[in-house]
C-alpha positions as a LaTeX table, in Angstrom:
\begin{tabular}{lrrr}
\hline
Residue & $x$ (\AA) & $y$ (\AA) & $z$ (\AA) \\
\hline
Met1 & 12.31 & 4.77 & $-9.76$ \\
Thr2 & 15.33 & 6.59 & $-10.92$ \\
Ser3 & 17.71 & 5.27 & $-8.29$ \\
Gly4 & 16.51 & 1.69 & $-8.54$ \\
Thr5 & 15.68 & 1.68 & $-4.84$ \\
Glu6 & 12.36 & 0.15 & $-3.86$ \\
Tyr7 & 10.52 & 0.93 & $-0.65$ \\
Trp8 & 8.11 & $-1.39$ & 1.11 \\
Tyr9 & 5.62 & $-0.73$ & 3.91 \\
Asn10 & 5.79 & $-3.38$ & 6.60 \\
Ile11 & 2.30 & $-3.83$ & 8.03 \\
Ala12 & 3.58 & $-5.80$ & 11.03 \\
Thr13 & 5.97 & $-3.09$ & 12.22 \\
Gly14 & 4.37 & 0.00 & 10.67 \\
Lys15 & 7.73 & 1.00 & 9.23 \\
Val16 & 9.07 & 1.60 & 5.75 \\
Glu17 & 11.83 & $-0.71$ & 4.57 \\
Glu18 & 14.37 & 0.20 & 1.92 \\
Gly19 & 14.48 & $-2.93$ & $-0.18$ \\
Arg20 & 12.24 & $-5.83$ & 0.77 \\
Arg21 & 13.69 & $-7.39$ & 3.89 \\
Ser22 & 10.62 & $-8.99$ & 5.39 \\
Ser23 & 8.32 & $-11.78$ & 4.31 \\
Trp24 & 5.96 & $-10.94$ & 1.48 \\
Thr25 & 3.07 & $-11.60$ & 3.89 \\
Asp26 & 4.10 & $-8.55$ & 5.94 \\
Val27 & 4.80 & $-5.97$ & 3.25 \\
Met28 & 3.01 & $-3.77$ & 0.75 \\
Gly29 & 4.87 & $-2.49$ & $-2.27$ \\
Pro30 & 7.12 & $-1.83$ & $-3.93$ \\
Tyr31 & 6.90 & 1.95 & $-3.99$ \\
Ala32 & 9.19 & 4.37 & $-5.77$ \\
Thr33 & 9.62 & 6.65 & $-2.77$ \\
Arg34 & 9.73 & 6.40 & 0.99 \\
Glu35 & 6.81 & 8.83 & 1.19 \\
Ala36 & 4.63 & 6.70 & $-1.09$ \\
Ala37 & 5.38 & 3.63 & 1.02 \\
Gln38 & 4.51 & 5.53 & 4.20 \\
Glu39 & 1.10 & 6.39 & 2.72 \\
Ala40 & 0.39 & 2.77 & 1.70 \\
Leu41 & $-2.29$ & 2.05 & 4.31 \\
Asp42 & $-4.11$ & 5.33 & 3.71 \\
Arg43 & $-4.14$ & 4.73 & $-0.03$ \\
Ala44 & $-5.34$ & 1.14 & 0.42 \\
Ala45 & $-8.11$ & 2.27 & 2.77 \\
Ala46 & $-9.26$ & 4.92 & 0.29 \\
Arg47 & $-9.37$ & 2.38 & $-2.54$ \\
Thr48 & $-11.28$ & $-0.11$ & $-0.41$ \\
Glu49 & $-13.81$ & 2.56 & 0.52 \\
Ala50 & $-14.28$ & 3.51 & $-3.14$ \\
Trp51 & $-14.77$ & $-0.14$ & $-4.11$ \\
Asp52 & $-17.28$ & $-0.63$ & $-1.28$ \\
Glu53 & $-19.23$ & 2.42 & $-2.47$ \\
Glu54 & $-19.23$ & 1.07 & $-6.04$ \\
Asp55 & $-20.47$ & $-2.32$ & $-4.80$ \\
Glu56 & $-23.27$ & $-0.61$ & $-2.90$ \\
Arg57 & $-24.30$ & 1.41 & $-5.97$ \\
Arg58 & $-24.43$ & $-1.77$ & $-8.05$ \\
Arg59 & $-26.58$ & $-3.53$ & $-5.45$ \\
Glu60 & $-29.00$ & $-0.60$ & $-5.38$ \\
Gly61 & $-29.14$ & $-0.18$ & $-9.15$ \\
\hline
\end{tabular}
């Protein structure tokens, strides 16, 4: 974060906020860039899927 600006993804509105303006219960972040914040849900979904797959492998093994 070279500029010191933090970006947050607001899950209630689906919008990126520059600086945290909303309740912590509604935001994901902080992110260094607007683009990273915009991708927050996709990245979280991918991580959840990977963790679910790992859990399944452990149950099978």
